[in-house]
N, C-alpha and C positions, 0 to 999 in steps of 0.2 A: 240423704237419699242414696240408695244403692244404684250405681250404674251397671250396665251389662259388663263393661270392662272390669270393674271392681269384682263383680261376681265371678267372672271367668278367671280372674287372677287368683281368687281365693280357692277355687276348685282346681286341684292339681291331679292329673291322672297318674296313678301309680303304675309300675311295670305290669304288663299283662301276664296273666297266668292262664294260658290257653292250650288246648290240645289240637295238634295238627289234624287229626282225623276228623274232629268235629268241624273244623274250618273247611276241610275238603268237602264235607257233606253240605256245606252252606247253612249250617244251623247257627242262629244267632246265639251268642254266648250269654250265660247268666252273669249279671253284673251286680256286685255288692259295693255299696257306697258307704265309706266310713266318714261320718260327719262329726268332727270334734274340735278340740282346742289344739292347734299345732304351733301357736306362737305366743299364747298368753300365759296367765298365771297358773293354769292347770295343765300345761303341756306335758309335764312329767307324769301326770295322772291320767292322761287321755291320749292324744294324737298318735305319734309315731309308734308307740308300743302297741296300741290298739290295732294299727295296720299290720304290724308284725304278727299279732295273734290271729287276725283274720286270714292272712296269707298262710299261716301254719294250718289253719282249719281246712283251707282249700287243698293244701298238699295232703293232709291226713285223710281227707274224704276220698281221695283216689279217683275223683270224677274225671279228671282230664285223661287219665289212662284208660278210662272206660268210655271215652268218646263224647263227654259233655264238657264243653269249654266254659271256664269260669274266669272272670276278670274282676279286679279290685280297683276302685278309684277312691280318692280321698279329697276332703275339702275342709277348710278352716272356717267355722261359722263366726269367729271373732266375738263370741258371746252375744251375738245380735240375732234376735228372732226374725227380723225382716230379711237379713242376709241368709240365714239358715233356710227359710222357706223359699227364697229366690233360687238358691243353689239346688235345692231338692226338686223344685219344679223344672229347672233346666235339665237336671239328671233324668227325670221321668219323661219329659217331652222330647228331648233330643239326644240324650246320652244313653238310652237303653238300660238304665239302672232299674233293677227289680226289687232290691231290698236295701233299706237304710239302717245302719247300725251306729251304736255309741250314743251320740246326741247328749252330751254330758251337761245339759242345761234344761231345767224343767220347763221354763217358759218356751224354749224352742221346741222341746218335745211335744208339748201340748199344742203349739201352733201347727206342727207338722201333722198331727193326727187326722185332721179333716182333709188335708191334701192327699195323704196316703190312702185314705178311704175313697176319696173321689176318684183317684187314678187306679184304684184296685191294685196297689202295690203292697209291700210288706215293711212294717216298722218294727225292728228288733231293738228295743231300747235297753241298752246295757249300761248307760251312764247316768241318766237322770234319776232323781229320788222321789219325785212326787207320786203319792198314792192315787192321785186323780187319774192316772193312766189305767188303773184297774178299778176305778170308782165311777163317778158320773161321766167321765170322759173316756171310758173304755171303748174299744173299737174291735170289730171282727178282723181287722187287718194288723193289729198291734199285739205284740207280746212284750211284757215288762220282765226283763230277765234277771238282773243280778241282785238288786237290793232296793229298799225304799225307806221312807222315813218311819213308817210303822215298825218295820223289822228292826231298824237301827235302834229305835227307842226301846222297844220291848225286849229285844235280846240283850242290849246293854244293861238295861235296868234290872230285869229279872235275874240274869246271870250274875251280875255284880252283887246283888243281894244274897244269892245262894253262896257266893264266895265270901260272905261276911261283911260286905259294905252296905249297911242298912240305913245310913243317913247321908243326905246329898246336899251340896250347895251348887247352884247353877250359875255359870257365867255365860250370858246369852247375847248373841248378836241381835240388836233391836231391829228386826226385820221379820217379814212373814214367815220365812223358814224357821227362824229362831223361836218365834212364838208358837208355831205348830209343834216343834220339838219339845218345848216346855210342857205344853198340854199333854202330849202323848207320854213323855217320860214321867211326868207327875202321876198320871193315871196308873202306869205300870208299877211305879214304886209303891204307891198306896195299895194296889192289889197284892203286891208281894210283902205287905206289912212292913215296909220301910217308911221313911219320912223325909220330907224336904225341909232341911234346916234353914234354908235361906236362898235368896236368888238376887241377882243384879243384872240389869241389861245395860250394855254399853252402846254408844252411838256407832252405827254402821252405815256406810263405810267411814273410814277416816281415823279410827282409833289405832294407835300403835303402842301406847303406854297403858298397860293393864295393872299396874302396881296397886292402885287404890282398890280395884276389884279383888285382886288376889289377897290383899290384907283383910278384906271383909270375909273372904272364904276361910282364911286362916283363923280368924276370930270366931267363926261359927262352930269350930271344932267338929264339923261334919267329917265322916270317915272318907267320903268321896267328893272330890271337886270335879264336876262335870262341865266340859266345855261344849256349848251348843253353838258351834261355829265350824269353820273348815278352812283349809288352805293356809294362807299366810297368817291369818289371825290365830288359828290354832297353833301354828308353829311358834309365833311370838308369845302366846300364853304359856306354852310349855317351857320355853326358854326362860321366861321371867319367873315362872313358878320354881324352876330349878335354882335361880339366883336367890330366891327367898328361902330356899330349903324346905319347901312345903312337904315334899315327899319324904324327905329325911326326918321330918317330925311326925311321920306316921299317917298322913293323909294320902289317899290314893288319887291319882289323876286319871280321868276317863274322857276319851274322845268319842263322841257319838258318831261323827262322820270323819273318819281318819283312815289313812292307808299306810301300807308298808313304805311307800315312797316318802311320806312325811317323816317316818322314823329314820330313814336313810339320811334325809336332810338334817335332822336334829342330831344324830349320832347317839350311840348307846350311853355314853357318860351322862348326857342330858335327859334322854328319854327312858332310861331304865326304870322299870316298875310301872310304866304307863299302861293303862288298859284300853283296848280298842276292839271293835267288832269287825270281822271280815268273813266272807263266805269262802275265801280261798287263801291258802298259804302254800308257797312253793314247796316247803319241806314237810308237808302234812303227812304224806304217805308215799308209797312207791309210784302210784299213778301221777300224783302232782309233781313228783321229782322227775318222772319220765317226760311229762309235758314240758317242764321248764328246761330240761336238757335239750329238747328239740327246738324250742323257740329262742333260746338265748343267743345263738349265732346271729339272729336277726335284730336283737336288741341287747347287746352285751353290757351296756351301762345302766340299764333300768329293768329290774326284775318286775314281772307282771303283778299288778294288784288285782283285787276281786273284779273290778269292772273290765279290766283288760283281759283277764282270764274269761270273764263272762262273754266278751266279744267272740272269743274262740268257741266257747260252748254254744252260743246262739248260732253262729255261722255254720258250725258243724252239723247241728240238728236241722237247720234249714236245708243244707245241701243233702242230707239223708232223705228229706221229704221230696226234694227236687228229683233225686234219683228214682224214687218210687213212682212219681206221676209223670216224669219226663219233663225235659226243659221247655218244650213248646207249651204244655199246659201250665207249667209254673209261671212262664212269662205272661200268659194270657190272664191269669187270675191269682193275685196275691192272696185273696181271701181263701181260695181253695187250698193253697199251701199252708196257711195258718191253721185251717180246720184239721188238716192231716197232722200237722205238728202237735196239735193238742191231743190227738188220739194216740200218737206214738209215745211210748215211754222215753224219757231222756236218759242218756248215760254217756259220760265222757271222762277224760282224765283229770279235769279240774274240779268238778262238783260230784262226780260219781252218779249213781242212779237218782232220778228225780221224775217230775211230771209237770204238766202245764194245765192249769185250771181253765174253766170256761170263761172266766173274766180276763184271761191272758196273763195271769200271774204264774211265773215259773217258780217251782217249789224245790228247795234243797235245804240241807242243814246249815246252821249259822253258828259261828264260833266266837267266843270271847277269848282274846289272847292277852297275855302280859308280856311286856318287852323285857328281854333278858338283860342281865348285867353284862358289862364287858367280859368279866371272868367266865360267864356261862356261854358266851358266844364262841362257836368253833371256827368262824371265818366270815367273809363278806356276806351280807344279807341274811345271816343266821340270827334273826332278831326276836322271834316269837316263841313263847311256850304256851301250851293250851291250858286254859282255866276251866271253861265250861263249853259244852255243845248244846245248842237248842235244836230240837227236832223240827221238821217242817210244820208239824201241827202246832207246835208252841210258838214258832218264830213269826209266822205270817198272819196278817189280818184275816179273820174268818170270812169265808165267801159271802155269807149273809149280811155282813156289816158294811160291805163296800159300796152298795148302791149302784152296781153296774147294770145297765139295762139289758145286757146280754144274758143275765142270769135271773131276770125277773120271773117269779113264779116257781123257781126251783125249791 
């Protein structure tokens, strides 16, 4: 059971970013709450770098110079839905928080949706993958920003087939997430005229030796070995596949949910040739490089991944809407801010131009990358080369297929 002391210990206020002029006018500041993993297995994929990116969005928005105070607070949900909800309720009831970002855990994200709607606040989900957020559980107060399981499966499967990998072997975590990814990926492979050569599910959690599963993948002669897992399991799979020499024998390795930070952990000698999908890469173009140069002083040891860049993008667009309607109205109704955000086209240095659908799905292109060899890399974090880009129309679940009550009758 979560005590109030534990909850307050988990929620740590970040340094304030506020304008003196707004304070002098007595205007309550806009507060952004970053709810993520600050101490657990996904710390490098979530917490501190997300805060750095949100702070950068506040700075780039220029609102403090124009008299609107903005503050950022942060909290560690410890991967627990009860704690995540308790922290967020405290933020709303006593902390003056107006929008919650990140929430890199689907069960927590779904648990928060009702609370955010009840309190008429804003949920900018940049870290959870569940398509429920734009499906039956969609909300007029929520925007699902960066990625989801449908996008990850479709973009990875279709783009890989286009690149020549038309047969797949799945190594899947035996859990709801893994099963859903299997169903989605199988569908898109078959639609792309590829085939699933075999599959195996491993006990989750608790598996660290993947050798038996990798031998089955090797024996299948599939062109692509797809890992339907994430985090430490993914890293262990790739390490052990490298020990078996699977990639050297001509089979491609594909991570459905993987990030540049995982590649940094693995190192190029181990990860070279690995395929993965991300919506953002720091060295993609002049705009992504400019953003990365601005934010790196805040997070020099961890380059932003797609979710962390998504936190920047979501916070910046939210603050543009706040500027349009004014801080007082924004604090009074999160739903009004979300409605305005949907009407406004999106554009920022991490994703470029985009839009937000009626179901709350943020749309932008999606990229399949291949990890470079050590010889191809020009320096630290120079890890990816582009294989394929999927347009927003290709990458995301069609509006009519989601079952979102907000779009009924459209």
